[in-house]
N, C-alpha and C positions, 0 to 999 in steps of 0.2 A: 333526501340521501341514508347511504345506504350506514345503519346504525350499528358501527363500530363496536362500542361496549358491547355490544350482543354477541362476541367471536374473541376467540382466547387469543389468536393469531394468526395473520393475514398473510397467504403465502400466496406461490405463484407455480409450485411444484407439486407435482402430488408426493412425490418422493420425500418431501416436508410435509405433508398436512398430517395431521392429527385431529381427535376429539375437540371439537368444538371450535375447528376454524375454519375462515374466510377464503376458498378458493377462486384466485381471479384468474381466468383462464384467457392468457394473453396469448395472442397470434403474433411469431417472429420465423427462425428455423423450422420450430416445431410449431402446429397448432392446439393451444390449450385446451381448446373444446372435446378434442380425443383422449384426455386425462381426466376427463369431469368426472365418468363412474369412480376412476381409480380413487378420485382425492374422495370422494362419497365413503366409498369403502373403507378408507384410510379414516374416517372420523369426520370430517369436515360437515359443517350443518348450515353450510350458506357456499353459494357460487356465486362467482360474478360473470355473465355470459353475454355474447354481444348477439347470437342464435337462439332458436329456441331448443331445449335440453329437455329428457327427462329425468325427473328427480323424486325418491320418494319422501312418502309424506314426512314432515319434520323438517327437512332440508329446505331451508330457505332460496329460491331463483331469483335474480336481479339482471333484467335482461337492457342491455344499455346499446348507444350506437357503437362506443369506444372503450376495451374495457382497459387499455390503458389511458386514457384518459378518466375513465372512472377512479382508477385506483390514485393518480394524482390529485384530482378531486377530493377523494376521503383524506389522502396525506395533507391537503393543504386544510381542510378541516378541523385535524387531529392537531396540525402545529396550530392553528389561529389559539385553540382553547387550553394549550400548554403552557405551563407558568415555566416550562423548562428557560434556565439562562442558555443560548445557542450561539456556542461558534462553528464557525464552517472554515474547513481547513482544505489548501490545495497547493499543489507545484508540483516540479518535474519531476523530485527527487523528495523522499521523505515523509508524505504526509500521512502513508498508513504509520508507519512506524512513532511519527511526531504526536500522531490521534490517539494512538496504543497507552505511550508514554502520559501523553496529559491526563487520558483517561484514568489513568493508576493513579499518579498522584491525587486527583479528584478526590477518588473513590476513597483513598487510603486516609487521605484525613477529611472524612466522615461524611462527603456530599455523595448523594444518590444519584450518580451520571448515569447514562447514555452514553455509550461513543456505537458509530457506525460499523458491526459485526464486518468481520475480513475486509475485504474491501466494495463495500455497498457502496460506489460514487458516482455508477451512473443514471444513464431514464430509470431504471429498474432500483436500483440499489437505494436511492436517493428515498424515493416515496417510503418502499419497505421499513428505510429505517427511521422514518417520521411515522410510519403506521404503528412504531413498538413505543412510541413515547406514551407513559402516562402519570406519575406522579414524580419526577426526576428533577434534580434539583439544578441537572445539565445536562447538556447535549452537544457532544464532539461530534461533529457529523463531516464525515470526508466527502470530495468533488471532484470529481477528475476531467478530462478531456480528451477528443480525441478528434474535435473536428470545432472547426469556430463557432461560437453562440451558444455552445453548451456548459459554458459555466455560467454566463448569465442566466440561462432557463433553468440549472438547479439550484445556484445560490437566492433567486426569486422565492424559490417553491421552498426555500430553508428557513428564507425572511430571519437570518442571525442577528443577533446584536452587535457582534464580534467575527472578524476575520482574518484568516493568515494567508502568508502565500511562503510556504517553506525556500523555496528559490525558483530559478528560470532554466531550467536545462535543455537537455536536445530530448528528450521523449516523444515520439509522437509528431516529430518536426517534420515529415513527410508530408502531412496535413496540412500546413500551413505553410508562407508563403517568405517567413524568416522567423530569425529569434524574437524580432521585435514583436513582428504577429503575434508570437506564442506567448509572449510577455504580458502584450495588451491582451492575450484571455484568458489570462491568469489574475492579473488584475483585476479585471472584470467583477470578482468575486467583491471587492470592496464597497463596488455601486450598490448591492442589495443589502450592506447592513443600516441598519437606524441612523436614522439623524444622530441619535444621542450618542450611538456606539462606538466600539473600539476598531481599530486597523494595526492589526501587531505588524509590523513590516522588520524584515529582516535586512539589516546595513549590511552586510557580509554581499549585497547582491546587485554590482553594479545596474543591471540591465533591470531588475525591477525597482528600483529606485527610481530611473527613468522613468518607466511605466505608472508608477504611481506620480510621480510629479505630474504627468501628464490628464489626472482625473480629476476632477472639478468635487473639491471634499466639501460636505455641507461643514457649516461653523461650526456645529456643535460636536462633531466629530471629533474625540482624540485619536494620538496615534503613538503607539509604543514601539519602541525599537528592542531589537536584540540582537544579536551575533556573538561573533568571535572578534574582531577586526575593528581597529578606530577607534569610535567612541557609541557609544548603544546606552541606553536607560538599564537591560540588562545583558551583560557580559561576561562570556565567559574566557577565564584567563590562563596560565601555569597549565597548558592543557597537559598531561602525561596519559600515553596509551601503554598498558601489559596486555596480555594474553588473556588476561581475565575481563578489561574494564577499561573506563576511559575516566581520569580523574582531573579536579582543578578546583577553580576558583569561581564564585560568581560574585558579581556586584551589580546588588539591586537597588537601583535608585538609589544610591552611594553604601548600601549596606556591603559587606563581601563575607561571605559562605563558602565551607568546603561543599563540592559536590562529588559523589564518584556515581557513576551509569554504568550498569553491568553488561556494556554493548562495548566492542572493539572499534574503536577507528577515530582519527580525530572529529569527522565531522558528526559524530555524537553530543561533541559536546555544545554542539549549535539549535541541536534537538532540546538536548538540559535546558539550557538557555530558553527556547521557543515556551517550555512547557514550564516556564517558572515564572516567566513574565505572566502568562494566562492565569496559571493559580494565587500569584500576590493581587493581581487585576481584579480576579475574584473575593481578593481580602483574606486570603492565608498570608500566612507568615514565611518570610522567605528562607528563615533556616526551616522551619518544618517542610515547606514544598523540596527544597532541596535535600532533604534526608531521605524524603520520600523516593527519588530516584534511583537510590539503594537497592528498594527491593523491584522495583520492575522486574517482573518475569520473563520479558521476553514474547516476541511475534513470532511465532510458527515462518520458517523458509524467511525470514528478515535477521540476517547477521546475527543466527542462533547458534552458537559455539557450545558442541558437545563434545566431551573426551571419552576416546572407547581404548586403553590402553596405552600403545605410542602412537593413535592415531586422534587429531584434534581435525573438527569438522567444525567448516565455516557453513552451514545451511543460509544462503542468500539466493536462494532458488526460486522466490516467489515471482520476479520479476527484475529486468535486465536492460535497465538502457546506457548510454553511454557512461553519463556521469556516475554513475552508482556502482559501474563495471569498474570505472579508474579509481575510486574511491578507495571501492572489495580490493582491489590491488594491491592498491596504498597499504590496506591494512596487513594481507598477506603478507607484502614484504617484512613487513616489522615483526614475525612471530621468530620464535628461536627456534624451530624446527628448521635441519638443514635442509631436508627434502621437501616441497611444497610443490601442489598441484594445485594447475587452475582448471575448472571443465566448465567450460562456458559455453554457452548457448547463441546462436544468431539473435539480433535486436534487430527488430523488426518498426516498422513506420516511420524510415529515417529517409525516405526518399532521394532524391539528389546528394544528397549529406552519405550513402549509409555505405558508401567504399572509403571514406577520411576517416570517417567515426568508427568504422570496423580496423581502418589501421592503426589509429590513436589507440587501441583496447589493444591490440597486439603490440604494438611498440613497449606497453606499460608491461602487459604478460612476460614479454619476453625478460623484462631486468626483474619481476617480480616474483617469479613462477619458475622452479627447476624444473617442468614436464608440465605440458599443456594440452589440453584435449578438447575441441572443438566439434560443435554442431551446427551442421547448417552452409547452405551455397556459398557463403564467404570465406569458405575455409583457404581459399589459394590467395587470398588476401592476407588474409591474418596468418597461415604459415610464412608468408613473406616475409613480413616486417619480425615477425616474431624472432624469426632466424636471424633476420639483421639488425636486430636488437639483441642476440650473442645467447639466444637457445637454441641450441643442437639440433640439427634437423632431425634427430630420429628421438628426439625427446618432443614435438609437435604429431599429434596423432586424430586425425579425421573418425571422427562416430559419425555414422549415420542417422542417427538417433538418441534420444536421451539412455533406452534402454542399450545398447551400442555404447552409450560412452559407461553406463555403471560395468558392464562387460570388461572393458577394456583399463580399468582404473582397477577393477580387482584382478584382474591379471598382473599390472604393473605393480601394486601394491607388495612389499617386503616388508620382513620386519625390523624397522629403523624408525624411528619417531620423525614422521610425515604430518604434514596438514592439508588439507583438501579443502578448496574453496569451488563449492557449487553455485553456478549462478547463471540466469539466463533469459531472455522473452520467456512472458508467461504460455505462450502457446507452444512452446518447444517442452515445458513440463519437464524439466531438472531438477525436479525432486525426486523421480525416478531413482535418479544418480543419490541422492541423501536414503530415499528408502532402501538400496541395496546396502549401502552402509551401514543400517541396522540389522541387517541381516534375513529381508525380505527378498522375494526374486517375486520380478517385475517382468508380467510378461508383454505387455501392450510393445508392437515395435513400432507405432506411429511416429515418424518423424514432426509431425506437425499435430496437435491436435486443439480444434479452435472451442472444447468446452473450459468454460474459465470456473476450472474448481481445481482441487489438488487429489492429487491421483491417489492420495490414499481413500478417496471418499468417490471413487470412479465408480457409478452405476456399473458401468462394463465390468467389475470385478480383473482390475487388472493389475492388481495387487495380491500375492498369495502369501501368504509362511512355506519355504521348503517341509 
């Protein structure tokens, strides 16, 4: 067994390597073995490889058959030794924000909390998250999927005491036979929960409730419900949204407390209910948990609101699924600015549902926005239905890339109160638009980029100040 305790961090990119780290040479689009020397030069004192490499004295070399499997095995052992109370969170929309809000609430109330960095929710991110465990009280682990069976595999690796599915939407729907199949995939996370653990279930989502009903739940497992409609153990009511926050009341197992979360959109009331439900189950007071919501600092690229003079920017650029697009456009429509731009990128992995879902988003944009800039091959469909919904044709603009969209937007902005929503699929990298609005010059002209990073940290240095 590789001694995890010997190393400061475990990394899979030489760019992340530092003194005392263990570098795992993964083989994917690029062969990590080509970067072993760079990792060692950066200070790595251990390398995990599947072929012979030359390393200087003082650097440990672990030769294994499969470097990814070795990393998973090490992560599994670290998880086994950890005393952290672990919750795994998945869902089509909102899982990262829910993870971040929950981690904030727990840490604010004095618990030593680790949460998945950024969106470390796939076959690489999950084991890397587990390898960060040390003496934490809590781990909030995000789990994603884009193909059948992925949730079950990753959840088994995490081995959570509790699990949550935020909702069943349309993200990655093209890789599944139906939304019901997607619901079953998401709900598989509950199967990994310890027999005496907790299932947190969103009662607002009918598809999720049906999927949960198809599961065999161990007798000792508790179910805690949360939501905004009907009746739930933790329920958000009297929800009010303004240009700064979402507020309302939370009824928590019969106790009613006020809440405010500095995110704009009615759907964030459900996020608040979810975070408080978990915190209270952990033994924290409902009023304290609800109060902690108010100091949530936000998540970069996820409904982050900023004001720059007459310009209000909603940077929701990290990703864009149909459900989150519609929710963001609903929020845009409520803002007080008379001119409202929607800068939207193509939604991917929707399969046969792509045209219909782009049509739905375009129709919503036609009523929520006064101007629309769209990036991607679905422009013709989007233009047709946005105009049919009421947008003038000369206010619907085609952009060849996010960088092109940024230039268009800057040319169209005038000195008047204006709101801008920026959102799109991850690989469209609509964060370039948000960066341009910060005053940065974005030089990358790629229409699609498969790097799962933020352009601000791009190793190609595509962002530069004027």
